[in-house]
C-alpha positions in Angstrom: 17.4 -13.3 -8.2 15.1 -10.3 -7.6 14.5 -8.1 -10.8 15.9 -4.6 -10.2 13.2 -1.9 -11.6 13.4 1.7 -12.1 10.3 4.2 -11.6 9.6 7.2 -13.2 7.2 10.0 -12.0 7.5 8.2 -8.8 5.3 10.8 -6.8 2.1 10.7 -9.1 -0.9 8.4 -8.8 0.7 5.5 -10.5 4.2 6.1 -9.8 3.2 5.2 -5.8 1.3 2.4 -6.5 4.1 0.7 -8.9 7.1 1.7 -5.7 4.2 0.0 -3.6 3.7 -3.5 -5.5 7.7 -3.2 -6.1 8.4 -3.2 -2.6 5.6 -6.0 -1.9 7.1 -8.5 -4.0 9.7 -11.1 -3.1 11.0 -11.4 -6.6 11.7 -7.4 -7.8 14.0 -4.3 -6.2 13.4 -0.6 -6.7 16.5 0.2 -8.2 16.0 3.8 -8.4 12.7 6.0 -7.9 12.6 9.7 -9.8 10.5 12.5 -10.1 10.3 15.9 -12.2 9.5 17.5 -8.7 11.6 17.2 -6.2 8.7 18.1 -3.3 9.0 14.4 -1.9 12.2 12.4 -0.7 10.7 9.4 0.4 8.1 7.0 -0.3 7.6 3.1 1.0 10.7 3.9 2.2 12.6 4.6 -1.0 14.8 7.7 -1.7 13.4 10.0 -4.3 15.6 11.2 -6.9 15.7 14.0 -9.4 14.6 13.0 -13.1 17.5 15.0 -14.2 20.0 12.3 -12.9 17.9 9.5 -15.1 21.5 9.3 -17.5 24.0 8.4 -14.6 21.7 6.8 -12.3 20.7 4.4 -15.6 24.4 3.8 -15.7 25.1 3.7 -12.0 22.3 1.2 -11.0 22.0 -0.8 -14.0 18.2 -1.7 -13.6 17.3 -4.4 -15.2 13.6 -2.7 -16.5 12.5 0.9 -16.3 8.2 1.3 -15.1 7.0 4.7 -16.5 3.6 6.3 -15.6 3.9 9.9 -17.1 2.8 12.2 -19.8 3.8 11.7 -23.2 7.1 14.0 -23.6 8.2 13.0 -20.3 7.8 9.1 -21.5 9.5 9.2 -24.9 12.9 11.4 -22.8 12.7 8.5 -20.6 12.1 5.8 -23.4 15.5 7.5 -25.7 17.7 7.5 -22.0 16.7 3.8 -21.8 17.2 2.9 -25.4 20.6 4.5 -25.0 21.5 2.3 -22.2 20.0 -0.3 -23.6 17.5 -0.9 -20.3 14.1 -2.5 -21.4 11.6 0.0 -21.0 7.6 -0.4 -20.1 5.1 2.3 -20.1 1.5 2.9 -19.3 1.4 6.3 -20.3 -1.0 7.5 -22.8 -2.2 10.7 -25.1 1.0 10.5 -27.5 -0.1 11.8 -30.9 0.6 9.6 -33.8 4.1 10.7 -34.5 5.1 10.4 -30.8 4.0 6.7 -31.1 6.1 6.3 -34.2 8.9 7.8 -32.2 8.2 5.5 -29.1 8.3 2.5 -31.1 11.6 3.5 -32.8 13.4 2.9 -29.4 12.3 -0.7 -29.6 15.1 -1.0 -32.5 17.5 -0.4 -29.2 16.1 -2.0 -26.4 13.2 -3.9 -25.7 9.9 -1.6 -25.1 6.6 -2.6 -24.4 3.8 0.0 -24.4 0.1 -0.6 -23.2 -2.8 1.9 -22.5 -4.2 -0.5 -19.7 -2.6 -3.2 -18.0 -5.5 -5.1 -16.5 -5.9 -8.8 -17.4 -9.7 -7.7 -17.6 -8.8 -5.5 -20.2 -7.3 -7.8 -22.2 -9.7 -10.2 -22.2 -12.4 -7.2 -23.1 -10.3 -6.7 -26.8 -10.7 -10.1 -27.4 -14.1 -10.5 -26.6 -15.2 -7.0 -28.2 -13.6 -8.0 -31.7 -15.8 -11.6 -31.7 -18.7 -9.8 -30.6 -18.5 -6.9 -33.6 -17.9 -9.8 -35.8 -20.7 -11.5 -34.9 -23.1 -9.0 -34.9 -22.6 -7.2 -38.5 -24.7 -4.1 -39.0 -25.0 -3.6 -35.4 -25.1 0.1 -33.9 -21.7 0.4 -31.6 -21.3 3.1 -28.9 -17.9 3.4 -26.6 -18.4 5.1 -23.5 -15.6 5.6 -21.0 -15.7 7.0 -17.5 -12.0 8.5 -16.0 -11.6 10.7 -12.6 -11.6 14.5 -13.5 -7.9 14.9 -13.6 -7.5 12.7 -15.9 -5.7 14.5 -19.7 -6.0 12.8 -22.6 -9.8 12.3 -24.1 -10.4 9.4 -25.4 -8.3 7.3 -23.0 -6.0 5.2 -24.6 -7.6 1.9 -23.9 -10.7 3.5 -25.3 -9.0 4.1 -28.6 -7.3 0.3 -28.2 -10.4 -1.0 -28.4 -12.1 1.5 -31.0 -9.0 0.2 -33.3 -10.4 -3.7 -32.2 -13.7 -2.6 -33.2 -13.3 -1.0 -36.4 -10.6 -4.3 -37.3 -13.7 -6.5 -36.6 -16.3 -4.8 -38.6 -17.4 -2.2 -41.4 -16.8 1.1 -39.5 -15.6 4.9 -41.5 -16.2 7.3 -38.7 -15.9 7.9 -35.3 -18.1 10.7 -33.9 -17.2 11.9 -30.4 -20.4 13.2 -28.6 -23.4 14.3 -30.4 -25.1 17.9 -30.4 -27.9 19.5 -32.2 -29.5 17.1 -35.1 -27.6 14.1 -35.2 -28.9 11.5 -36.8 -26.7 8.1 -36.8 -24.9 7.4 -40.0 -23.9 4.0 -41.5 -20.4 3.0 -40.5 -19.9 5.4 -37.3 -19.2 4.6 -33.6 -20.0 6.7 -31.0 -17.2 7.8 -28.7 -18.5 9.4 -25.2 -15.4 10.7 -22.5 -16.9 11.1 -18.8 -14.6 12.9 -16.1 -16.1 12.8 -12.6 -15.0 12.6 -9.2 -12.2 10.0 -8.7 -13.4 7.0 -10.7 -10.3 4.6 -11.5 -11.4 3.9 -15.1 -14.6 2.5 -16.6 -15.0 1.3 -20.4 -18.0 -0.1 -22.0 -18.8 -1.0 -25.2 -22.9 -1.4 -26.9 -23.7 -2.8 -29.5 -27.5 -2.7 -30.5 -29.5 -4.0 -33.6 -32.2 -6.9 -34.6 -34.2 -5.6 -30.7 -31.9 -6.2 -28.8 -28.3 -5.1 -26.8 -25.2 -6.3 -25.7 -23.2 -4.4 -23.3 -19.3 -5.4 -22.5 -17.9 -3.7 -19.7 -15.0 -3.5 -17.8 -14.5 -1.8 -14.4 -11.1 -1.2 -12.3 -12.2 -0.5 -8.8 -8.4 0.2 -8.2 -5.2 1.8 -9.7 -3.0 -0.8 -8.1 -4.2 -3.5 -10.8 -2.7 -1.5 -13.4 0.6 -1.0 -11.2 0.5 -4.9 -10.6 0.4 -5.6 -14.6 3.1 -3.1 -14.8 5.4 -5.1 -12.4 4.7 -8.0 -14.1 5.6 -6.7 -17.5 9.0 -5.3 -16.7 9.6 -8.6 -14.8 8.9 -10.5 -18.1 10.6 -8.2 -20.2 14.0 -7.8 -18.4 16.4 -9.7 -20.0 14.3 -9.7 -23.3 16.0 -8.5 -26.8 15.3 -5.4 -28.2 12.2 -5.4 -29.9 8.6 -3.9 -29.6 6.5 -6.4 -27.3 2.6 -6.7 -26.0 1.5 -7.2 -23.0 -0.4 -10.4 -24.1 2.8 -11.9 -24.5 2.8 -11.2 -21.0 -0.1 -13.1 -20.1 0.4 -15.7 -22.4 4.0 -16.6 -21.0 
C-alpha cells in the first residue's frame, strides 16, 4: 500500500528532489505538491498547486504525511495546518529562532512531527562520532567549519548547530566564537565556528580536534541533494501512522 505524501516548496531546490524521489519509489505517491509561487505548473509529471490551498488540500487529499523544505515562517504555517488536520509533518527547514523551535515542537502535541536539520545517514553517524571523540579527548581545541552554496540563508547551518550541541554536551565548552578578526588568542572553553558560502557546494561539515601534538578531523561531505530528499522520504514513510509526538531521524534509521 502506497504512502501518500504532500510536498511543500515543491519548486524549490529540495522540493524538486523530493518529488523526484517520490515518483521513483514504488511504496509512495504524491498526494499534492504546493508552492508559494505558481510560475511552475508541473514538475516530475505532478501538478504544482498554490500554497494558499494547503488547508483544503489536506482535507480533500488526506495525505499520510507532508514533507517540507521551505523557510522558517512558511514551515511554521504548514506545520500548523498539518497539526490542525492531524497529518504527520516532516521538515528539514533550518534557520528557526529559539521561539520558532518552541512553536514548531508544540505542534507535536497534535500530530506526529519530525524535524531534522539533515537527513543524510552519514551525518547521523557523524553526530555520534563527534560526541565520542570530544569525550575521549578532554582539553583538545575544537573548531567547526561548514561550507554551503552561496544561496544558503542561515549561518551556521542547522547541521552545524546540531553538531555544536553534541560537542557542548560531551565536553567542557562555554562559548562559541564565530570567525576571528584582529587579536584573537584562543581562550579556554571556546569552540571556533566558521561558515563558508561559495559556489554550488551541497554541504560539507568538518570538526577539528587538536592537542597533544596531534590532530583529528571528522568530515561529512554531501555530494548531491538527493541524499537529503531520500532521507526525508524515508522519514515520511516511517512517520505515517505514528501517534502524535516529536520524533528524531535517528529513530527512523534504527527502526
